[in-house]
C-alpha positions as CSV (number, residue, x, y, z in Angstrom):
1,X,6.0,85.3,96.9
2,X,7.5,87.0,100.0
3,X,11.2,87.9,99.5
4,X,13.8,86.9,102.0
5,X,14.6,90.5,103.0
6,X,10.9,91.2,103.8
7,X,10.8,88.0,105.9
8,X,13.9,89.0,107.8
9,X,12.2,92.3,108.7
10,X,9.8,90.6,111.1
11,X,12.6,89.1,113.1
12,X,12.1,89.9,116.8
13,X,15.6,88.7,117.7
14,X,17.9,90.7,115.6
15,X,21.5,89.7,115.9
16,X,24.5,91.9,116.6
17,X,27.6,90.8,114.8
18,X,30.0,88.9,117.1
19,X,32.8,91.3,116.2
20,X,30.8,94.1,117.7
21,X,30.2,92.4,121.0
22,X,32.5,92.3,124.0
23,X,32.8,89.5,126.6
24,X,33.5,90.3,130.2
25,X,34.3,88.4,133.4
26,X,31.3,89.9,135.2
27,X,29.0,88.8,132.3
28,X,30.5,85.3,132.5
29,X,29.9,85.1,136.2
30,X,26.3,86.3,135.9
31,X,25.7,83.8,133.1
32,X,26.8,80.9,135.3
33,X,24.6,82.1,138.2
34,X,21.7,82.6,135.9
35,X,22.1,79.0,134.4
36,X,22.2,77.5,137.9
37,X,19.2,79.5,139.0
38,X,17.2,78.3,136.0
39,X,18.1,74.7,136.8
40,X,17.2,75.0,140.5
41,X,13.9,76.8,139.8
42,X,13.1,74.2,137.1
43,X,13.7,71.4,139.5
44,X,11.4,73.1,142.1
45,X,8.7,73.6,139.6
46,X,8.9,70.0,138.3
47,X,8.8,68.6,141.9
48,X,5.7,70.7,142.6
49,X,4.1,69.5,139.3
50,X,4.7,65.8,140.3
51,X,3.6,66.2,143.9
52,X,0.1,64.9,144.7
53,X,-2.3,67.7,145.5
54,X,-5.5,66.8,147.3
55,X,-8.7,68.3,148.7
56,X,-10.4,66.7,151.8
57,X,-14.2,66.8,152.5
58,X,-16.6,65.1,154.9
59,X,-19.6,63.4,153.3
60,X,-22.3,60.8,154.2
61,X,-20.9,57.3,154.0
62,X,-21.9,55.9,150.7
63,X,-19.0,53.5,150.2
64,X,-19.3,50.6,147.8
65,X,-18.9,47.8,150.5
66,X,-22.5,48.1,151.5
67,X,-23.9,47.5,154.9
68,X,-21.1,45.1,156.0
69,X,-17.5,45.5,156.9
70,X,-14.7,43.1,157.6
71,X,-12.6,42.9,160.8
72,X,-9.2,41.2,160.4
73,X,-7.2,40.3,163.5
74,X,-4.2,38.4,164.8
75,X,-4.1,38.2,168.6
76,X,-2.0,36.1,170.9
77,X,-3.2,34.9,174.3
78,X,-0.3,33.4,176.4
79,X,-2.7,32.1,179.1
80,X,-6.0,31.2,177.3
81,X,-6.3,27.7,175.9
82,X,-7.3,27.1,172.3
83,X,-9.6,24.3,173.6
84,X,-12.1,26.9,175.0
85,X,-11.2,30.1,173.3
86,X,-14.3,31.4,171.5
87,X,-14.8,34.4,169.1
88,X,-18.3,36.0,169.5
89,X,-19.9,38.9,167.6
90,X,-22.9,40.9,168.6
91,X,-24.4,44.3,167.6
92,X,-27.2,46.7,168.6
93,X,-29.6,45.2,166.0
94,X,-29.7,41.9,167.9
95,X,-27.2,39.9,165.9
96,X,-25.5,37.4,168.2
97,X,-23.0,34.9,166.7
98,X,-21.2,32.6,169.2
99,X,-18.0,30.6,168.7
100,X,-17.3,31.6,165.1
101,X,-14.9,28.9,163.6
102,X,-15.4,29.1,159.8
103,X,-13.0,32.0,159.2
104,X,-10.9,31.6,162.4
105,X,-7.7,29.7,162.9
106,X,-6.1,28.8,166.2
107,X,-2.5,27.9,167.1
108,X,-1.2,26.7,170.4
109,X,1.5,28.9,171.8
110,X,3.7,29.0,174.9
111,X,3.9,31.8,177.5
112,X,6.6,33.5,175.2
113,X,4.1,33.6,172.3
114,X,6.1,30.9,170.4
115,X,4.0,28.3,168.5
116,X,4.1,24.8,170.0
117,X,2.7,22.9,167.1
118,X,0.6,23.0,164.0
119,X,-2.9,24.5,163.7
120,X,-5.2,23.5,166.5
121,X,-8.3,21.8,165.0
122,X,-11.1,21.7,167.6
123,X,-13.5,19.7,165.5
124,X,-17.2,19.4,166.2
125,X,-18.2,19.1,169.8
126,X,-20.6,16.1,170.3
127,X,-24.0,16.9,171.7
128,X,-24.2,15.6,175.3
129,X,-27.5,13.6,175.1
130,X,-26.5,11.9,178.3
131,X,-24.7,13.8,181.1
132,X,-24.1,11.8,184.2
133,X,-26.3,9.4,186.2
134,X,-28.8,10.4,188.8
135,X,-27.1,11.9,191.8
136,X,-29.4,10.2,194.2
137,X,-28.0,6.8,193.4
138,X,-25.3,5.4,195.6
139,X,-21.8,5.4,194.5
140,X,-18.3,4.8,196.0
141,X,-14.9,6.3,195.5
142,X,-13.6,3.9,192.9
143,X,-11.4,6.2,190.9
144,X,-7.8,6.9,192.1
145,X,-7.2,10.3,193.6
146,X,-4.1,11.8,192.1
147,X,-1.8,14.6,193.5
148,X,1.1,16.5,192.2
149,X,3.4,13.9,193.7
150,X,1.7,10.8,192.4
151,X,0.6,11.9,188.9
152,X,3.8,11.1,187.1
153,X,4.1,7.7,188.9
154,X,0.6,6.6,187.6
155,X,1.1,8.0,184.1
156,X,4.3,6.0,183.7
157,X,2.8,2.8,185.2
158,X,-0.3,2.5,182.9
159,X,-0.5,2.5,179.2
160,X,-3.6,4.6,179.3
161,X,-4.5,7.0,182.1
162,X,-7.9,8.8,182.0
163,X,-8.1,11.7,184.4
164,X,-11.1,13.7,185.5
165,X,-10.0,17.2,186.5
166,X,-12.8,18.6,188.5
167,X,-13.9,21.2,191.1
168,X,-16.3,20.4,194.0
169,X,-18.2,23.6,193.4
170,X,-18.8,22.9,189.7
171,X,-22.3,21.9,188.6
172,X,-21.1,19.9,185.7
173,X,-18.5,18.1,187.8
174,X,-21.1,17.1,190.3
175,X,-23.3,15.8,187.5
176,X,-20.4,13.7,186.2
177,X,-19.3,12.3,189.6
178,X,-21.7,9.3,190.0
179,X,-21.2,8.0,186.5
180,X,-17.4,8.5,186.7
181,X,-17.1,6.5,189.9
182,X,-19.4,3.7,188.6
183,X,-17.4,3.5,185.3
184,X,-14.1,3.5,187.3
185,X,-15.4,0.5,189.3
186,X,-16.4,-1.4,186.2
187,X,-13.1,-0.7,184.4
188,X,-11.1,-1.6,187.6
189,X,-12.9,-5.0,187.8
190,X,-12.3,-5.8,184.1
191,X,-8.7,-4.6,184.0
192,X,-7.3,-5.1,187.4
193,X,-4.2,-2.9,187.9
194,X,-2.3,-5.7,189.6
195,X,-3.0,-8.2,186.7
196,X,-3.7,-6.2,183.6
197,X,-2.8,-2.6,184.2
198,X,-3.4,-1.3,180.7
199,X,-5.9,1.4,181.8
200,X,-6.7,3.4,184.9
201,X,-9.4,6.0,185.6
202,X,-8.4,8.7,188.1
203,X,-9.4,12.1,189.3
204,X,-7.8,15.4,190.4
205,X,-9.4,18.0,192.6
206,X,-8.2,21.2,191.1
207,X,-9.2,23.3,194.2
208,X,-6.6,21.3,196.2
209,X,-4.0,20.5,193.4
210,X,-3.9,24.1,191.9
211,X,-0.3,23.8,190.7
212,X,-0.9,20.4,189.0
213,X,-4.0,21.6,187.2
214,X,-2.1,24.8,186.1
215,X,0.8,22.7,184.8
216,X,-1.7,20.5,182.9
217,X,-3.3,23.6,181.4
218,X,-6.8,22.9,182.9
219,X,-9.0,25.9,182.4
220,X,-12.5,24.4,182.6
221,X,-14.3,21.8,184.8
222,X,-14.7,18.9,184.3
223,X,-11.9,18.3,181.9
224,X,-11.4,14.6,181.0
225,X,-7.9,14.0,179.6
226,X,-6.6,10.8,178.1
227,X,-2.8,10.3,178.6
228,X,-1.0,7.6,176.6
229,X,2.4,6.1,177.5
230,X,4.7,5.3,174.5
231,X,7.4,6.7,172.3
232,X,6.0,10.2,172.7
233,X,7.7,10.4,176.1
234,X,11.1,10.6,174.5
235,X,10.1,12.7,171.6
236,X,8.2,15.3,173.6
237,X,10.7,15.9,176.5
238,X,9.0,13.4,178.8
239,X,5.4,14.6,178.3
240,X,2.7,12.1,177.4
241,X,0.5,12.4,174.3
242,X,-3.0,13.4,175.5
243,X,-6.5,14.0,174.2
244,X,-9.7,15.5,175.5
245,X,-12.8,13.5,175.9
246,X,-16.0,15.2,174.7
247,X,-18.4,12.2,174.6
248,X,-21.5,11.5,176.6
249,X,-20.9,11.4,180.4
250,X,-23.2,8.6,181.6
251,X,-21.7,5.3,182.9
252,X,-22.5,3.3,179.8
253,X,-20.9,5.8,177.4
254,X,-17.8,6.2,179.6
255,X,-17.3,2.4,179.9
256,X,-17.7,2.0,176.1
257,X,-15.1,4.8,175.5
258,X,-12.7,3.2,177.9
259,X,-13.1,-0.2,176.1
260,X,-12.4,1.5,172.8
261,X,-9.2,3.0,174.2
262,X,-7.8,-0.2,175.7
263,X,-8.8,-2.6,172.9
264,X,-5.7,-1.9,170.6
265,X,-3.3,-2.0,173.5
266,X,-1.7,-5.5,174.0
267,X,-1.2,-6.9,177.5
268,X,2.5,-6.2,177.3
269,X,1.8,-2.5,176.6
270,X,4.5,-2.3,173.9
271,X,2.4,-0.8,171.1
272,X,3.8,2.6,170.2
273,X,1.6,5.6,170.8
274,X,1.5,6.4,167.1
275,X,-0.1,3.0,166.3
276,X,-2.5,3.5,169.2
277,X,-3.7,6.8,168.0
278,X,-4.4,5.4,164.5
279,X,-6.5,2.6,166.1
280,X,-8.6,4.7,168.4
281,X,-9.9,7.6,166.3
282,X,-13.3,8.6,167.6
283,X,-15.5,11.7,167.3
284,X,-15.8,11.9,171.1
285,X,-12.1,12.5,171.4
286,X,-9.9,15.3,170.0
287,X,-6.3,16.4,170.6
288,X,-5.9,18.6,173.7
289,X,-3.6,21.6,173.4
290,X,0.0,21.0,174.5
291,X,0.3,24.4,176.1
292,X,-1.9,26.9,177.8
293,X,-1.7,29.7,175.2
294,X,-3.4,30.4,171.9
295,X,-2.9,32.6,168.9
296,X,-6.2,33.5,167.1
297,X,-6.2,34.9,163.6
298,X,-8.7,35.3,160.9
299,X,-11.6,37.7,160.1
300,X,-15.3,38.2,160.7
301,X,-17.9,40.1,158.7
302,X,-20.1,42.5,160.8
303,X,-22.8,45.0,160.1
304,X,-21.8,48.6,160.0
305,X,-23.5,49.4,163.2
306,X,-22.1,49.7,166.8
307,X,-21.3,46.2,168.1
308,X,-18.8,44.0,170.0
309,X,-16.2,41.5,169.1
310,X,-15.6,39.3,172.2
311,X,-12.9,36.7,172.8
312,X,-13.3,34.6,175.9
313,X,-13.4,31.1,177.3
314,X,-16.7,29.4,176.4
315,X,-18.3,26.0,176.7
316,X,-21.8,24.6,177.0
317,X,-20.8,21.7,179.2
318,X,-18.0,23.1,181.4
319,X,-17.6,25.5,184.3
320,X,-14.9,28.1,184.6
321,X,-13.2,29.6,187.6
322,X,-13.0,33.3,186.7
323,X,-10.1,33.8,189.0
324,X,-8.1,31.3,187.0
325,X,-8.8,32.9,183.6
326,X,-6.2,35.3,182.3
327,X,-7.0,37.1,179.0
328,X,-3.7,39.0,178.7
329,X,-2.9,39.4,175.0
330,X,-0.7,40.9,172.4
331,X,-2.2,42.3,169.2
332,X,-0.2,41.7,166.0
333,X,-2.9,43.0,163.7
334,X,-6.3,44.5,164.0
335,X,-7.9,46.4,161.1
336,X,-11.3,47.0,159.4
337,X,-12.2,46.6,155.7
338,X,-10.9,44.4,152.9
339,X,-7.2,44.1,152.3
340,X,-5.8,45.9,149.2
341,X,-4.2,43.7,146.6
342,X,-0.5,44.0,145.9
343,X,-1.2,45.3,142.4
344,X,-3.4,48.1,143.7
345,X,-0.9,49.0,146.4
346,X,1.9,49.1,143.8
347,X,-0.1,51.4,141.4
348,X,-1.4,53.7,144.1
349,X,1.6,53.7,146.5
350,X,2.1,57.5,146.0
351,X,-1.4,58.1,147.5
352,X,-1.0,55.8,150.6
353,X,0.5,58.6,152.8
354,X,-2.8,60.5,152.5
355,X,-4.7,57.8,154.3
356,X,-3.3,58.9,157.7
357,X,-1.7,55.7,158.9
358,X,-4.3,54.8,161.5
359,X,-5.7,51.7,159.9
360,X,-3.9,49.4,162.3
361,X,-3.4,51.6,165.4
362,X,-3.6,48.6,167.8
363,X,-0.8,46.6,166.1
364,X,2.1,45.9,168.3
365,X,0.2,46.8,171.5
366,X,0.6,44.5,174.5
367,X,-2.0,44.2,177.3
368,X,-0.5,41.8,179.9
369,X,-1.6,41.4,183.6
370,X,0.1,39.2,186.2
371,X,-2.0,36.4,187.5
372,X,-2.3,37.3,191.2
373,X,-5.1,38.3,193.6
374,X,-5.0,42.0,192.6
375,X,-5.3,41.1,188.8
376,X,-7.9,38.3,189.0
377,X,-11.2,38.6,187.1
378,X,-9.8,41.3,184.8
379,X,-11.7,42.0,181.6
380,X,-9.8,44.1,179.0
381,X,-11.9,46.4,176.9
382,X,-11.0,48.3,173.7
383,X,-13.2,51.2,172.6
384,X,-12.8,51.6,168.8
385,X,-14.2,54.5,166.7
386,X,-14.1,53.7,163.0
387,X,-14.2,56.1,160.1
388,X,-14.1,55.3,156.4
389,X,-11.5,57.1,154.3
390,X,-11.5,57.1,150.4
391,X,-8.9,58.5,148.1
392,X,-9.9,59.1,144.5
393,X,-7.3,59.4,141.8
394,X,-7.9,60.6,138.3
395,X,-4.7,59.1,136.8
396,X,-5.8,55.4,136.7
397,X,-8.5,53.3,135.3
398,X,-11.9,52.9,136.8
399,X,-10.7,49.6,138.5
400,X,-7.8,51.2,140.4
401,X,-8.9,54.8,140.8
402,X,-10.3,54.3,144.3
403,X,-8.3,53.5,147.4
404,X,-10.5,52.6,150.4
405,X,-9.5,52.1,154.0
406,X,-11.0,52.2,157.5
407,X,-9.1,54.2,160.1
408,X,-9.8,54.2,163.7
409,X,-9.0,55.5,167.2
410,X,-8.7,53.2,170.1
411,X,-8.9,53.6,173.9
412,X,-8.3,50.6,176.2
413,X,-9.1,49.9,179.9
414,X,-9.0,47.1,182.5
415,X,-12.2,46.3,184.3
416,X,-12.7,44.0,187.3
417,X,-15.7,41.8,187.0
418,X,-17.4,38.9,188.8
419,X,-18.0,37.2,185.4
420,X,-15.6,35.2,183.3
421,X,-12.8,37.6,182.0
422,X,-12.9,38.4,178.3
423,X,-11.4,40.7,175.7
424,X,-14.0,43.0,174.3
425,X,-13.6,45.2,171.2
426,X,-16.4,47.8,171.2
427,X,-16.5,49.2,167.7
428,X,-18.6,52.1,166.5
429,X,-18.6,53.0,162.7
430,X,-19.1,56.6,161.9
431,X,-22.0,57.5,159.6
432,X,-19.7,60.0,157.8
433,X,-16.7,59.3,155.7
434,X,-13.5,61.3,154.8
435,X,-13.2,61.8,151.0
436,X,-9.8,62.7,149.7
437,X,-9.8,63.8,146.1
438,X,-6.6,64.2,144.0
439,X,-6.4,67.5,142.2
440,X,-4.7,67.1,138.8
441,X,-2.0,69.6,137.9
442,X,-2.3,71.6,134.6
443,X,0.4,70.9,132.0
444,X,-0.2,74.3,130.4
445,X,0.4,75.9,133.8
446,X,3.6,74.0,134.2
447,X,4.9,75.1,130.8
448,X,3.9,78.7,131.5
449,X,5.8,78.7,134.7
450,X,8.8,77.3,133.0
451,X,8.8,80.1,130.4
452,X,8.4,82.6,133.2
453,X,11.3,81.2,135.0
454,X,13.6,81.1,132.0
455,X,12.6,84.5,130.7
456,X,12.6,86.1,134.1
457,X,16.0,84.9,135.1
458,X,17.4,85.8,131.7
459,X,16.0,89.3,131.9
460,X,17.0,90.0,135.5
461,X,20.5,88.7,134.8
462,X,20.7,91.0,131.7
463,X,19.7,94.0,133.8
464,X,22.2,93.2,136.5
465,X,24.9,92.7,133.9
466,X,24.1,96.1,132.3
467,X,24.2,97.8,135.7
468,X,27.5,96.1,136.7
469,X,29.1,96.8,133.3
470,X,28.1,100.5,133.3
471,X,29.2,100.9,136.9
472,X,32.7,99.5,136.1
473,X,33.0,101.8,133.1
474,X,32.0,104.8,135.1
475,X,34.5,103.9,137.8
476,X,37.2,103.7,135.2
477,X,36.3,107.1,133.7
478,X,36.4,108.7,137.1
479,X,39.8,107.1,137.8
480,X,41.1,108.2,134.4
481,X,40.0,111.8,135.0
482,X,41.9,112.0,138.3
483,X,45.1,111.0,136.6
484,X,44.7,113.7,134.0
C-alpha cells in the first residue's frame, strides 16, 4: 500500500506556507483584472458556442414537395367587382385553369380597402341555354329608359325595379334587347304602373349614363340588377337591396322570373324586404356586390414550371369595356410553398434569419393607377423568380430538422393594352435550390478553449505581477542606495 508521503511526492501544485507569502496592492489589482478578463472571454466563447454556424451550397432541386408548389395570396382591388373577378392559372406545359373558386375567398371592399360585408358567395352561374330572341323579329321600346336624375324616383316608386344596364356596342346586350323589350311589354300589361305598380322593367344606356353606371358598380354588359324597396332603405343609408339576375335571357324565362319576383309582394307593397328575399330564392339570382372593390385571398397549387397567375374580369355571357376596368391593387401577402406550423416555427426560430427574409417580398406593395384617359387599359405585370431554400438542423428530431421556404425576387411594370386589363404574376421556379446546413459546435473544443482562457490569463497575469513586483523592488533599492 502506497504511503501518504509517497503520494504527496507526485503533487504538481506544491503549496507555499501562507506565512511565507506576501500580498501586495499591485497583485490585488492584477488579480481583479485577470478575473474580469476570464469572465469576459468566457462569455465571448460561450456566445460563439451557442451561435448557429452554417454552410451554404447550391444543389439540384430535390425537395420533398414534389412537382407541385403552393401559391398563397391576399390581394385587394378597390375598383374590381367580386362579381366578375376571376383567378386563372396557366403554365408552359399547357395547363389552363379558369375561374378557380374552390380554394379562393372574396370579400367586397370599398375604395379605401375596408370590407363592406361578409364573404361574397358567387354561387354557380346557370348555363344560358336560351339567350335572347331572334333579332329579326319586330319589337318596340317598352322598357322605361332611366337616367341619373330619374333612377332614384323610379326605385322609390316601385317595390321591385329590374334594370338592364347595357351598352349599344355590346354583342350580348344586342342579343338580349328583343326579349327584354317583349318581356317588358308583357309585364307592363299585367302589372300596370298606374294600377298595380309592384314591378317595373327598365334600362340604362351606360355609354350615356356613365356616372350612374359607375355609381351602381356596373363593370360588365348586360348587367341585370333587381332592386327591392323596403326596410333596407333605412338600414343601408338609403340604398336598396339588390341582386344580379343570371338566368336565361329569352322572353319566356324573363317573364317567368319577373312573375316569381312579384308573387310574394302584396298590392300594398308593405312586405319588408327581408320577407321578400326569403320568398324569392332562385338559382338564377344571387346577391350583387354592394361596392365596386374586392379582396381576394386563398391559394392555388401549380406545377413547378414557368407559368402565370392571372386575376381579371371574366364572364362567358358579358362584355367588358376595357377602358372602364381598373386593376389597381394592394398586396397584403404573396408567397410560395406551404405555411410552417406554429410548433415548427417555435422550435426552429433561431434558424429563421438564415432564410434571407425574401419569402414575401411583395407584401405591403401598392400598385394604384388613377382612372383617366392616360391610365386606361393598363395591365399590371409582376415577374417573379422563385428559388427553394432549405435549412437543415442536426439538433432536432427527423420531423422538425428541416425548414423549407421559397424565396423570390420580383419586378413589376405597367403595360398598356387593347385587351381587358388584368394583373399577371409571371412566376419562374429555379431548377436549383439553396441548401443551408447547420454545422454543430464541438463540446470538447469549447472546453479546451475555456481551459486555454483560464490558464492563459492566469499565467500572463502571474508574469505581469512578477515583472511589476521586481520592478518596484529594484526601484526601492536604487532609491535606498542614493540615500546611503
